[in-house]
N, C-alpha and C positions, 0 to 999 in steps of 0.2 A: 731628365732622370730624377733630379731632386724633387720636381713637382709631382712626378708619379709616386715617389716614395712617401711624400707628405699626404697625398690623396689616399694611398693604401692605409696609412696609419689612422687617418680620420675615419675611414670605413670600418676598420677593425674596432675603433672605439665606439662607433655608432651602432654596430650590430648588437652588442649586449643591451644597449638602451632600447633599441627597437624590439628586441626579444622580450624584455621585461614589460614594455609598454603594451605589446599585444597580449601577453599573458595576463597582466593586470586588468586589461579591458575585458578579456574573456571571463575572468573570475567575477568582475563586477556585474557583467551581463547575466552570468549564471545566477548570482545572488538576487538579482532583480527579476529573475524568472524569464529572461529573454533567451531561451535556450538555443534557438536557431542561430541567433547572433553570436552567442557564446561559442558554439561549435565552429563558426567561421573564424572567430578571433583566435581560437586555439589552433586551427589549421594554419592561420597566418604565422602564429608563433612557431609552429613546427618547421616552417621554411626558414625562419630567422634564428632560431635557437641552436645551440651546440648539440651534437649527436647524443651527448650524455643525458639530455633532457627529453629525448625522443619517446621513451616508454611512458613517462609520466604525462606528457602532452597527449599521446594517443589515448590514454585512459581518460583524460579530461574531455577529449573530443567524444569518446564513446559515451560517457556519462551524459553529456549535453544532448547527444542524439537520442539517447534512450528516454530521457524525460521529455524530449520534444516529440515522442511517439514515432520516432524513426528507427524502429528496432532492426530492420533489415540492414540499414546503413551502419548502425552501431555494431552489428555482428561482423560486418566486414572490417570495421576499424579495430575491433577486438582481435580479429585474426591477425591483423598487422602487428598488434602489440604482442601477441603470443609468439610471433616469429622472432621478436626481439628477446623475449624471455618466456619459454614454454611453461615454466614452473611458477609464474607470477600468479599468486592466489587472488589478488584483486582483479586481474584480467579474467581469471576463470569464473569468479563470482559474477562479473558483468556479463560474461558469455552465457551463463545460466539464466540471468535475468532477461536477457534479450530473447533467448529461446523460449522462455516461459511466456513472455508477452506475445510471441508469435504463435503460441498454442502448441509448442513442441515439448510436451512434458518429459518424454523419455530423453530427448536431446538435452533438456535443461538439467536433468539429474546427473548426467555424465561429468560435466565440469566440477560439480560439487563433490562428487565422489573422489575425483582427482585432487581437489583442493584439500579435502579432509585427510587424504593420505599424506599430502605434503606438510600440512599443519594440523596435526590431530588434536591440538589443545585449543583451537579456535572454536568457540561455541556457535559462531555465525553459520558455519557450514552444516552441522547436523540440524540446526534450526531450519535453515532454508530448505534442506532436503526433506525434512519432516513436513514442511508446508506443501511441497510438491506431492508427497505421498498422500497427504490429507485431501488435496484437491482431486486426486485419483481415487478417492474412497478406500485407500489402503491404510485404514486406521490402525490395524495391528502392527504394521511396519512403521507407521509414523510415531507411535507412542514411545518406543525406546529411543528414537532420535531426539525427541523433545526432552526425555529424561537425561540423555547424554549431554545435551546443551545445558541443562540445569546442574548436572554434576560438574561441569566446567565453569558455570557462572550461576551461582545460587540466586542471583537477583534478576535473572532473565524472565521478567514478568510476561513477555510475549510467549515464552515457552509454556508457562503455566496456563495462559489463556488458551493456547492451541491444544494443550493437553485436555483442557475442559471441553473443547469442541470435539476432540476425538472420542473421549469417554461418552459424551452426550450422543454422538452418532452411533456408538456401540451399545447404547441403552443402559450404560452404567452411570445413572444419574447422581448417585451419592458421590462417586469418584469425581464426576464433572463438577459438582458443587464445591467439593474440597479444592479442586484445582482453581476454579474461578475465585474462590475466597482467598487463596494464597496470592493470586495475581492482584486482587484488590488491595491486599495489605501492602503490596509493593508499590502500587501506583497511586494510592490515596493521597499521599503527601508529595512524593518524589517526582511524580509524573502527572501534574494536574491537567494536562491537555489530552491525556490518553482516555478515550471513551469506549474503546472496543470491548473491553471486558464487561463493563456495565451493560452494554447493549446485548452482548452474547448471553450473559447471565439472566438478563430480563427476558429474553426469548425462552430460555429454559423454564423460568418461573411461570411464564405464560402457559407453556405446554402442560405444566403440572397443576394449573388452576390456582396458583398463588398470586392473585392479581395485585394485591396491595404491595407485595415485595417487587413484583414486576414493574409496577408504576414507579416506585421509589428508585429502582435501578435505572429505568429508562429516563426519568427526569434528571437524574445526575448525569447520565450520558449526554443529554441535550444541553445541560448547563455547561459541560466541558467543551462541547462542540456544537454551538448553536447553528452552524451551517450544514449539519448532517440531516438530510431528509429522513434517513432510516431512524435516527434517534427520535425525531419528532413523531414519526409514524408509530413507533413502539409506545411512546408516551400516550398518544391518542388512542391506540388500541387498548392499552391497559385501562384507561379511563372509560372506554366504551364497555369493557368487560365488567367494570365496577358500576355500570349503570349511570355514569355521569355524562349524559349525552351532550349537553351544551359545552362543557369543558373539553370534551374530546374533539369537538368541531374545530376549535382554535388550533390545536396541535396538528390535526389531519390536514387542515387547509394550509398550514405552514409547510408541512411535508410536501404537499402538492406544488406549492410555490417554489420551494427550493429545487425540486426536480420535476419539471413539467411533463416528463415522460414516464413518471412513476405511476403505475396504474393502481396499485393496492390502496393508497389513501382514499381514492374516489369510491372504491367499493365499501370501505368502512364509513365514509361520509354518507353514502346512501342508506346504510343501516341506521346511523345516528339520526338522520332526517326522518326516516320512516318511524322510528320509535317516538318521535315528537309530533307525528301526524302531518309532516310537511311532505306530502306525496309527490308534488311536482318537483321539489328540490331533490328528493330521493331518486326519481326517475332520471333527472338530468345527470346526477352523479353516476348512476348506474350506466347510462349511455356513454359517459366519458370513460368510465372504467373499461367497457367493452371495446371502445374505439382504441384506447391506448394498449390494451392487452393484445388486440389482434395485430397491431402494427409493431409491437415490441419484439425485437429479435430475441430468440432464446439465448440466454447467457451460457457460455461454455463452462463457467465455474459457478 
């Protein structure tokens, strides 16, 4: 009896340590981007930790599954979390993210509407809902949601950026430029890695034939995110429009290297080579463009 009591005491002491060990391991694996391993570690922690930790661990598992591109599994995990707390806004946001990744836009909107009712002062929910409406081409519905997010957080640079996208899609280019400019003022110093506004603004300037400005914006985007094939492509495209064929080649080749399935850089490379009289190189790039374009699946978004 005494031995059994001692063993029970030792087990009780060991369980919190095992729980913490599994949790810390999962967190480290997540930070190191080993998302499948992180999900497994958090699952193990779920078995070892007290019931009071159940909800937070389920959310950790769901996040790991989501970034591991296991959206269907993440959705099932989130449903488990919502059975613990149906009004948990973090779980509702994750549920929306999973549905969005699965291509279920209408289903993705519903948890955000619920989260917005539960926590009407959180700017994350109108912003995320606005993003879904933008992807559905519901620009008129998306605009007030981004404005709501900005009313709640005046430094929401992503809301300004997406307002710019909406106004641009609606043909309101002056409004779009104002929104992009406001986003740039917020990201210029405080978010040095954020390149999206620069790239989006560059595309608008390209459409308007303002190629010098388009180049400057695209080059800044590429400086902020050298691994972005899109940013390199836009820089090369602006240079091509400015008649700088050889300079454009370097950027377009870099875009193609960064994303070997990206067809558009090859099309512009063909133009650059043709302008320089390199007909064989132009034909080669045009063939590559046609091959990639024919095998490239149509993007849903």
